[in-house]
C-alpha positions as a LaTeX table, in Angstrom:
\begin{tabular}{lrrr}
\hline
Residue & $x$ (\AA) & $y$ (\AA) & $z$ (\AA) \\
\hline
Met1 & $-12.32$ & $-12.42$ & 36.28 \\
Lys2 & $-15.68$ & $-10.73$ & 36.56 \\
Ile3 & $-15.59$ & $-8.08$ & 33.82 \\
Ala4 & $-18.16$ & $-5.59$ & 32.48 \\
Val5 & $-17.82$ & $-3.82$ & 29.18 \\
Ile6 & $-19.84$ & $-0.63$ & 29.49 \\
Gly7 & $-20.80$ & 0.47 & 25.99 \\
Thr8 & $-20.40$ & $-2.46$ & 23.57 \\
Gly9 & $-19.99$ & $-0.62$ & 20.28 \\
Asn10 & $-17.25$ & $-1.37$ & 17.79 \\
Leu11 & $-14.31$ & $-1.20$ & 20.20 \\
Gly12 & $-16.35$ & $-2.67$ & 23.10 \\
Ala13 & $-17.43$ & $-5.61$ & 20.95 \\
Ala14 & $-13.83$ & $-6.14$ & 19.87 \\
Ile15 & $-12.70$ & $-6.20$ & 23.48 \\
Ala16 & $-15.50$ & $-8.64$ & 24.36 \\
Lys17 & $-14.59$ & $-11.02$ & 21.59 \\
Gly18 & $-10.99$ & $-11.00$ & 22.70 \\
Leu19 & $-11.97$ & $-11.67$ & 26.35 \\
Ile20 & $-14.23$ & $-14.57$ & 25.32 \\
Ile21 & $-11.86$ & $-16.15$ & 22.81 \\
Asn22 & $-8.92$ & $-15.98$ & 25.19 \\
Asn23 & $-10.87$ & $-17.31$ & 28.19 \\
Val24 & $-10.14$ & $-14.26$ & 30.34 \\
Ile25 & $-13.53$ & $-14.17$ & 32.03 \\
Thr26 & $-15.48$ & $-16.05$ & 34.69 \\
Ala27 & $-18.40$ & $-13.65$ & 34.03 \\
Leu28 & $-18.83$ & $-10.95$ & 31.40 \\
Tyr29 & $-21.50$ & $-8.27$ & 31.34 \\
Leu30 & $-21.99$ & $-6.38$ & 28.08 \\
Thr31 & $-24.11$ & $-3.25$ & 28.13 \\
Arg32 & $-25.63$ & $-1.26$ & 25.26 \\
Arg33 & $-28.80$ & 0.76 & 24.86 \\
Gly34 & $-29.95$ & $-1.40$ & 21.97 \\
Leu35 & $-29.33$ & $-5.09$ & 22.70 \\
Ala36 & $-30.27$ & $-6.10$ & 19.15 \\
Ala37 & $-26.75$ & $-5.12$ & 18.08 \\
Leu38 & $-25.33$ & $-7.75$ & 20.52 \\
Lys39 & $-27.02$ & $-10.81$ & 19.08 \\
Glu40 & $-23.63$ & $-12.35$ & 18.19 \\
Phe41 & $-22.87$ & $-12.68$ & 21.92 \\
Glu42 & $-26.07$ & $-14.55$ & 22.71 \\
Gly43 & $-25.58$ & $-18.11$ & 23.94 \\
Tyr44 & $-22.05$ & $-17.70$ & 25.25 \\
Lys45 & $-21.61$ & $-19.24$ & 28.67 \\
Asn46 & $-21.31$ & $-16.62$ & 31.49 \\
Val47 & $-21.94$ & $-13.75$ & 29.08 \\
His48 & $-24.78$ & $-11.45$ & 30.11 \\
Leu49 & $-26.37$ & $-8.77$ & 27.93 \\
Thr50 & $-28.10$ & $-5.85$ & 29.57 \\
Thr51 & $-29.07$ & $-2.19$ & 29.14 \\
Asp52 & $-28.54$ & $-1.63$ & 32.89 \\
Asn53 & $-25.05$ & $-0.31$ & 33.58 \\
Ser54 & $-25.61$ & $-0.34$ & 37.32 \\
Leu55 & $-26.46$ & $-4.07$ & 37.23 \\
Ala56 & $-23.28$ & $-4.75$ & 35.29 \\
Val57 & $-21.21$ & $-2.74$ & 37.83 \\
Lys58 & $-22.73$ & $-4.49$ & 40.83 \\
Asn59 & $-21.88$ & $-7.92$ & 39.37 \\
Ser60 & $-18.38$ & $-7.16$ & 38.14 \\
Asp61 & $-14.94$ & $-6.29$ & 39.59 \\
Ile62 & $-13.29$ & $-4.88$ & 36.43 \\
Leu63 & $-15.22$ & $-2.22$ & 34.54 \\
Ile64 & $-14.07$ & $-1.39$ & 30.96 \\
Phe65 & $-15.67$ & 1.76 & 29.59 \\
Ala66 & $-15.90$ & 1.95 & 25.80 \\
Val67 & $-18.67$ & 4.53 & 25.31 \\
Gln68 & $-18.66$ & 7.73 & 23.29 \\
Pro69 & $-16.80$ & 10.59 & 25.09 \\
Ala70 & $-19.98$ & 12.68 & 25.33 \\
His71 & $-21.73$ & 9.93 & 27.26 \\
Leu72 & $-19.00$ & 8.98 & 29.80 \\
Gln73 & $-19.71$ & 11.73 & 32.33 \\
Ser74 & $-23.38$ & 10.93 & 32.80 \\
Ile75 & $-22.65$ & 7.22 & 33.00 \\
Leu76 & $-19.99$ & 7.68 & 35.67 \\
Glu77 & $-22.23$ & 9.91 & 37.65 \\
Lys78 & $-24.93$ & 7.25 & 37.69 \\
Ile79 & $-22.69$ & 4.31 & 38.55 \\
Ala80 & $-20.43$ & 6.12 & 41.04 \\
Pro81 & $-22.61$ & 5.18 & 44.12 \\
Phe82 & $-22.09$ & 1.51 & 43.31 \\
Leu83 & $-18.30$ & 1.57 & 43.10 \\
Thr84 & $-16.42$ & $-0.14$ & 45.89 \\
Glu85 & $-12.76$ & $-0.75$ & 46.76 \\
Lys86 & $-12.89$ & $-4.02$ & 44.71 \\
His87 & $-13.63$ & $-2.20$ & 41.47 \\
Ile88 & $-11.04$ & $-1.36$ & 38.81 \\
Val89 & $-12.24$ & 1.38 & 36.47 \\
Ile90 & $-10.64$ & 1.12 & 33.00 \\
Ser91 & $-11.44$ & 3.82 & 30.54 \\
Thr92 & $-10.71$ & 3.44 & 26.82 \\
Ile93 & $-12.17$ & 6.86 & 26.00 \\
Thr94 & $-10.02$ & 9.25 & 23.98 \\
Gly95 & $-9.43$ & 12.68 & 25.52 \\
Phe96 & $-11.11$ & 11.92 & 28.85 \\
Ser97 & $-8.40$ & 12.45 & 31.47 \\
Ile98 & $-7.85$ & 10.66 & 34.68 \\
Ala99 & $-8.43$ & 13.91 & 36.51 \\
Lys100 & $-11.88$ & 14.23 & 35.00 \\
Ile101 & $-12.75$ & 10.64 & 35.95 \\
Glu102 & $-11.46$ & 11.21 & 39.51 \\
Ala103 & $-13.66$ & 14.35 & 39.74 \\
Leu104 & $-16.69$ & 12.17 & 38.98 \\
Val105 & $-16.00$ & 9.00 & 40.97 \\
Gly106 & $-13.34$ & 9.99 & 43.46 \\
Ser107 & $-9.55$ & 9.76 & 43.52 \\
Lys108 & $-9.53$ & 6.76 & 45.89 \\
Asn109 & $-10.90$ & 4.51 & 43.14 \\
His110 & $-8.52$ & 2.43 & 41.06 \\
Ile111 & $-8.59$ & 4.32 & 37.77 \\
Ile112 & $-6.75$ & 3.15 & 34.66 \\
Arg113 & $-6.75$ & 4.53 & 31.12 \\
Ala114 & $-6.13$ & 2.01 & 28.40 \\
Met115 & $-5.79$ & 2.64 & 24.70 \\
Pro116 & $-6.27$ & $-0.63$ & 22.85 \\
Asn117 & $-7.02$ & $-0.95$ & 19.14 \\
Thr118 & $-9.53$ & $-3.05$ & 17.25 \\
Ala119 & $-7.00$ & $-5.91$ & 16.77 \\
Ile120 & $-7.98$ & $-6.78$ & 20.33 \\
Ala121 & $-10.72$ & $-8.85$ & 18.74 \\
Val122 & $-8.11$ & $-11.30$ & 17.51 \\
Gly123 & $-5.74$ & $-11.01$ & 20.47 \\
Lys124 & $-3.27$ & $-8.75$ & 18.72 \\
Ser125 & $-3.86$ & $-5.30$ & 20.24 \\
Met126 & $-1.04$ & $-2.93$ & 21.14 \\
Thr127 & $-2.53$ & $-1.40$ & 24.31 \\
Cys128 & $-1.06$ & 1.61 & 26.14 \\
Ile129 & $-1.85$ & 1.98 & 29.84 \\
Cys130 & $-1.60$ & 4.78 & 32.42 \\
Thr131 & $-3.06$ & 5.09 & 35.89 \\
Asn132 & $-3.88$ & 7.28 & 38.81 \\
Glu133 & $-2.05$ & 6.94 & 42.14 \\
Ala134 & $-4.63$ & 4.51 & 43.57 \\
Gly135 & $-4.63$ & 2.51 & 40.32 \\
Lys136 & $-0.88$ & 1.75 & 40.50 \\
Ser137 & $-1.68$ & $-1.12$ & 42.89 \\
Arg138 & $-3.97$ & $-2.66$ & 40.27 \\
Val139 & $-2.09$ & $-1.89$ & 37.06 \\
Ala140 & $-0.71$ & $-5.44$ & 36.97 \\
Val141 & $-4.32$ & $-6.66$ & 36.66 \\
Ala142 & $-4.91$ & $-4.47$ & 33.66 \\
Glu143 & $-1.68$ & $-5.59$ & 32.09 \\
Ala144 & $-2.61$ & $-9.21$ & 32.68 \\
Ile145 & $-5.92$ & $-8.68$ & 30.87 \\
Phe146 & $-4.54$ & $-6.82$ & 27.88 \\
Asn147 & $-1.44$ & $-8.99$ & 27.57 \\
Arg148 & $-3.81$ & $-11.91$ & 26.97 \\
Leu149 & $-5.23$ & $-9.77$ & 24.17 \\
Gly150 & $-1.96$ & $-8.68$ & 22.59 \\
Ala151 & 0.85 & $-6.55$ & 24.10 \\
Thr152 & 0.92 & $-3.68$ & 26.58 \\
Ile153 & 3.11 & $-0.76$ & 27.47 \\
Cys154 & 2.80 & 1.59 & 30.46 \\
Ile155 & 3.28 & 5.23 & 29.54 \\
Pro156 & 2.69 & 8.67 & 31.16 \\
Glu157 & $-0.79$ & 10.00 & 30.62 \\
Ser158 & 0.75 & 12.92 & 28.75 \\
Lys159 & 1.60 & 10.56 & 25.93 \\
Met160 & $-1.85$ & 8.99 & 25.62 \\
Gln161 & $-2.92$ & 11.28 & 22.79 \\
Ala162 & 0.11 & 10.28 & 20.78 \\
Ala163 & $-0.49$ & 6.64 & 21.55 \\
Thr164 & $-4.01$ & 6.92 & 20.21 \\
Ile165 & $-2.56$ & 8.00 & 16.88 \\
Val166 & 0.26 & 5.41 & 16.70 \\
Cys167 & $-1.78$ & 2.44 & 17.96 \\
Ala168 & $-5.53$ & 3.08 & 17.56 \\
Ser169 & $-5.53$ & 5.17 & 14.40 \\
Gly170 & $-2.44$ & 3.21 & 13.35 \\
Ile171 & $-4.67$ & 0.24 & 12.52 \\
Ala172 & $-6.26$ & 2.25 & 9.71 \\
Phe173 & $-2.87$ & 3.48 & 8.50 \\
Trp174 & $-1.52$ & $-0.05$ & 8.25 \\
Met175 & $-4.77$ & $-1.28$ & 6.62 \\
Arg176 & $-4.25$ & 1.33 & 3.89 \\
Leu177 & $-0.67$ & 0.21 & 3.33 \\
Ile178 & $-1.84$ & $-3.35$ & 3.04 \\
Arg179 & $-4.53$ & $-2.36$ & 0.61 \\
Ala180 & $-1.96$ & $-0.52$ & $-1.51$ \\
Ala181 & 0.31 & $-3.63$ & $-1.55$ \\
Thr182 & $-2.76$ & $-5.70$ & $-2.57$ \\
Gln183 & $-3.54$ & $-3.33$ & $-5.43$ \\
Ala184 & 0.06 & $-3.56$ & $-6.62$ \\
Ala185 & $-0.08$ & $-7.36$ & $-6.53$ \\
Val186 & $-3.23$ & $-7.33$ & $-8.67$ \\
Gln187 & $-1.42$ & $-5.11$ & $-11.19$ \\
Leu188 & 1.48 & $-7.60$ & $-11.22$ \\
Gly189 & $-0.88$ & $-10.43$ & $-12.20$ \\
Phe190 & $-2.44$ & $-11.96$ & $-9.06$ \\
Asp191 & $-6.17$ & $-12.19$ & $-8.59$ \\
Ala192 & $-7.66$ & $-10.14$ & $-5.74$ \\
Ser193 & $-7.88$ & $-12.85$ & $-3.15$ \\
Glu194 & $-4.29$ & $-14.04$ & $-3.85$ \\
Ala195 & $-3.05$ & $-10.45$ & $-3.76$ \\
Gln196 & $-4.56$ & $-9.73$ & $-0.39$ \\
Arg197 & $-3.27$ & $-12.98$ & 1.05 \\
Leu198 & 0.27 & $-12.15$ & $-0.15$ \\
Ala199 & 0.05 & $-8.62$ & 1.32 \\
Met200 & $-1.44$ & $-9.67$ & 4.65 \\
Phe201 & 0.98 & $-12.43$ & 5.46 \\
Thr202 & 4.01 & $-10.59$ & 4.22 \\
Ser203 & 3.20 & $-7.67$ & 6.46 \\
Glu204 & 2.61 & $-10.01$ & 9.38 \\
Gly205 & 5.96 & $-11.69$ & 8.71 \\
Ala206 & 7.76 & $-8.34$ & 8.64 \\
Ala207 & 6.32 & $-7.36$ & 12.01 \\
Gln208 & 7.04 & $-10.76$ & 13.51 \\
Leu209 & 10.70 & $-10.54$ & 12.48 \\
Leu210 & 11.05 & $-7.31$ & 14.44 \\
Ile211 & 9.06 & $-8.60$ & 17.42 \\
Lys212 & 11.03 & $-11.85$ & 17.67 \\
Asn213 & 14.59 & $-10.60$ & 17.07 \\
Gly214 & 14.29 & $-6.98$ & 18.31 \\
Lys215 & 16.25 & $-5.57$ & 15.45 \\
His216 & 15.83 & $-2.20$ & 13.73 \\
Pro217 & 13.83 & $-2.26$ & 10.46 \\
Glu218 & 16.79 & $-1.17$ & 8.44 \\
Gln219 & 18.76 & $-4.27$ & 9.56 \\
Glu220 & 16.04 & $-6.49$ & 8.04 \\
Ile221 & 15.84 & $-4.28$ & 4.95 \\
Asp222 & 19.60 & $-4.75$ & 4.44 \\
Lys223 & 19.07 & $-8.52$ & 4.27 \\
Val224 & 16.85 & $-8.24$ & 1.19 \\
Thr225 & 18.55 & $-5.44$ & $-0.69$ \\
Thr226 & 21.43 & $-6.14$ & $-3.03$ \\
Pro227 & 23.59 & $-3.72$ & $-5.11$ \\
Lys228 & 21.63 & $-2.59$ & $-8.16$ \\
Gly229 & 18.86 & $-5.02$ & $-7.22$ \\
Cys230 & 15.06 & $-4.83$ & $-7.63$ \\
Thr231 & 14.29 & $-4.28$ & $-3.92$ \\
Ile232 & 16.43 & $-1.14$ & $-3.54$ \\
Glu233 & 15.10 & 0.13 & $-6.85$ \\
Gly234 & 11.54 & $-0.12$ & $-5.52$ \\
Leu235 & 12.41 & 1.30 & $-2.09$ \\
Asn236 & 14.16 & 4.35 & $-3.59$ \\
Glu237 & 11.17 & 4.99 & $-5.93$ \\
Met238 & 8.81 & 4.88 & $-2.98$ \\
Glu239 & 10.97 & 7.30 & $-1.02$ \\
His240 & 11.25 & 9.64 & $-4.06$ \\
Lys241 & 7.42 & 9.64 & $-4.11$ \\
Gly242 & 7.35 & 10.47 & $-0.38$ \\
Leu243 & 6.28 & 7.19 & 1.28 \\
Ser244 & 7.95 & 7.74 & 4.63 \\
Ser245 & 7.32 & 11.50 & 4.57 \\
Ser246 & 3.61 & 11.05 & 3.77 \\
Leu247 & 3.15 & 8.54 & 6.59 \\
Ile248 & 4.88 & 10.73 & 9.11 \\
Gln249 & 3.01 & 13.86 & 8.01 \\
Gly250 & $-0.28$ & 11.98 & 8.15 \\
Met251 & 0.33 & 10.79 & 11.67 \\
Val252 & 1.33 & 14.26 & 12.80 \\
Ala253 & $-1.82$ & 15.66 & 11.16 \\
Ser254 & $-3.89$ & 13.12 & 13.10 \\
Phe255 & $-2.13$ & 14.08 & 16.31 \\
Asn256 & $-2.79$ & 17.81 & 15.69 \\
Lys257 & $-6.44$ & 17.01 & 15.07 \\
Ile258 & $-6.83$ & 14.97 & 18.28 \\
Asn259 & $-5.29$ & 17.80 & 20.23 \\
Ser260 & $-7.66$ & 20.30 & 18.70 \\
Ile261 & $-10.61$ & 18.08 & 19.69 \\
Lys262 & $-9.30$ & 17.93 & 23.23 \\
Ser263 & $-8.95$ & 21.70 & 23.33 \\
Asp264 & $-12.60$ & 22.09 & 22.12 \\
Gln265 & $-13.76$ & 19.85 & 24.96 \\
Val266 & $-12.11$ & 21.87 & 27.70 \\
\hline
\end{tabular}
């Protein structure tokens, strides 16, 4: 696949790493205003670094936009004349609707919104996808790309704001929970590196149990809780202190914030 990442910042770089590591590309163009920040990509076969977005567009079939929301409009306006029927436009920009993209480049173009997270750098992103009418014929291509970099789900565009919180912001939420488990392990006697290793791989194991067997979390919890045991004692103490409630309220607060940002942009 001939792919361009337009705007190789934190997310763009994570996408690029995932594409390279998982051998998704036949050619990859990475654009950024300051190429010094892309030194880690120098020397990779078939990876081209450039400040010229138009050059990247002309030499690619799949365009993944990962720029700041404020910059997307001007970039789309400049590259619109170079778009052809072969191109698939994939936007990862929060709050920038398909309708706004269509208004800039035309509704006949294959337009897809994708919401990955930074775990895409290690091939473990949960990516949500939606598309315009023309893009429906190319959505399988987007799924094929992002399934190589984790997992995907197609959702209505109306749910993309919520998906941003659950999946993209969700990385930060889960990192904080892992950090808390690490701190607890240190207090229980492990050194810092041991503590983080225990927390990381235990959380990975918990997720993999649900992914592999498709069960509800409570079914797995029941397997490790015994009457008057230490696990239920700890779980109940966490709930008394508001663990589930705090997580839910935090995610809802993030959702309300992202909606207020969208309203300000209208």
